[in-house]
PAKOL-224831 format. One line per 5 residues: number of its first residue (from 1); their letters; for each residue x, y, z of N, C-alpha, C, O. Coordinates in steps of 0.1 Angstrom, whole numbers, always signed. Layout:
// PAKOL-224831
NUM> A> X/Y/Z/X/Y/Z/X/Y/Z/X/Y/Z  ...
// end
This chain:
// PAKOL-224831
1> MAYII> +6/-13/-1/+1/-1/-1/+12/+12/-1/+23/+16/+5  +5/+15/-9/+15/+35/-11/+9/+45/-5/-3/+48/-5  +20/+52/+2/+15/+67/+9/+10/+77/+1/+18/+79/-8  -3/+85/+0/-4/+95/-1/-2/+107/+3/-5/+107/+15  +2/+120/-1/+5/+132/+1/-13/+140/+2/-18/+144/-8
6> KDECI> -19/+141/+15/-34/+148/+16/-29/+165/+11/-18/+169/+8  -41/+171/+12/-43/+185/+7/-34/+196/+17/-28/+207/+16  -37/+186/+30/-31/+197/+42/-12/+202/+39/-6/+211/+46  -7/+195/+28/+8/+195/+25/+12/+209/+22/+7/+214/+12  +20/+214/+30/+22/+230/+29/+41/+233/+25/+49/+240/+31
11> KCGAC> +41/+224/+13/+52/+225/+4/+66/+224/+14/+73/+221/+5  +69/+225/+19/+76/+227/+35/+91/+216/+28/+103/+219/+32  +90/+209/+20/+100/+198/+12/+101/+187/+22/+102/+176/+18  +103/+189/+37/+111/+181/+43/+109/+167/+46/+115/+161/+54  +98/+161/+34/+95/+147/+30/+103/+144/+23/+108/+133/+26
16> EPECP> +109/+149/+11/+113/+146/+0/+127/+139/+1/+131/+131/-8  +135/+142/+15/+147/+142/+12/+146/+129/+23/+156/+124/+28  +131/+125/+26/+137/+115/+35/+134/+102/+31/+137/+93/+37  +128/+102/+13/+127/+92/+9/+138/+80/+3/+147/+83/-6  +137/+69/+7/+148/+64/+4/+147/+58/-10/+155/+49/-12
21> VNCIT> +138/+61/-20/+135/+50/-31/+130/+61/-38/+123/+58/-48  +133/+80/-33/+136/+88/-44/+118/+91/-50/+118/+97/-61  +108/+87/-45/+92/+89/-51/+83/+102/-49/+72/+105/-51  +93/+108/-43/+84/+123/-35/+91/+132/-48/+103/+131/-53  +74/+144/-54/+85/+152/-64/+72/+165/-57/+61/+165/-50
26> EGDEN> +78/+170/-62/+71/+188/-59/+64/+188/-68/+69/+184/-79  +47/+193/-66/+36/+191/-81/+35/+207/-74/+42/+212/-66  +22/+212/-83/+18/+226/-84/+14/+227/-70/+21/+236/-64  +9/+225/-65/-4/+222/-52/+3/+216/-41/+0/+222/-30  +9/+209/-40/+17/+198/-32/+27/+190/-38/+30/+187/-50
31> YVIDP> +36/+185/-22/+48/+173/-28/+39/+161/-32/+30/+158/-24  +40/+155/-42/+32/+137/-50/+41/+129/-46/+53/+132/-45  +33/+114/-43/+40/+101/-39/+41/+96/-52/+32/+101/-59  +46/+89/-58/+46/+79/-70/+43/+69/-63/+52/+63/-55  +27/+63/-64/+26/+52/-60/+28/+42/-66/+20/+33/-64
36> NECID> +38/+41/-75/+42/+27/-84/+57/+26/-79/+63/+16/-84  +65/+36/-70/+77/+30/-66/+78/+34/-48/+87/+33/-40  +65/+39/-49/+65/+43/-30/+65/+25/-27/+59/+16/-33  +77/+24/-12/+76/+9/-6/+68/+11/+6/+69/+3/+15  +60/+22/+9/+54/+24/+25/+59/+19/+39/+55/+11/+48
41> CGACA> +73/+29/+35/+82/+32/+47/+79/+35/+57/+79/+28/+67  +73/+48/+54/+65/+57/+63/+71/+67/+69/+66/+75/+78  +89/+67/+60/+96/+80/+63/+95/+95/+64/+101/+104/+71  +83/+96/+50/+76/+113/+48/+69/+114/+61/+69/+124/+67  +65/+102/+64/+53/+106/+72/+56/+113/+87/+49/+120/+94
46> AVCPV> +71/+107/+89/+75/+110/+103/+79/+121/+101/+75/+128/+111  +86/+129/+93/+91/+145/+95/+83/+148/+88/+89/+156/+81  +73/+148/+84/+61/+157/+82/+52/+171/+92/+43/+168/+100  +55/+180/+92/+51/+189/+104/+32/+188/+105/+27/+190/+115  +26/+186/+95/+15/+188/+98/+8/+170/+93/-3/+166/+92
51> DAPVP> +18/+163/+91/+11/+150/+87/-2/+147/+76/-14/+145/+77  +7/+149/+64/+3/+153/+51/+2/+137/+46/-9/+133/+42  +13/+130/+47/+16/+120/+43/+2/+110/+49/-5/+115/+58  -2/+98/+43/-9/+88/+48/-10/+79/+43/-11/+79/+31  -10/+65/+50/-13/+56/+37/-23/+55/+36/-32/+59/+43
56> N> -25/+47/+21/-36/+50/+9/-44/+40/+13/-54/+38/+7
// end
């Protein structure tokens, strides 16, 4: 099960460098996780100040 980033994302960028498989990219409105690459590790969720990444 991949993680997704909810609309609460404030585009702080904390999640992107934490991803061990580099599946997080900056989108227009918020950061985006590629569900085909996500390994469901939760590293992004652990560092997010607004709890935007959640299991899908």
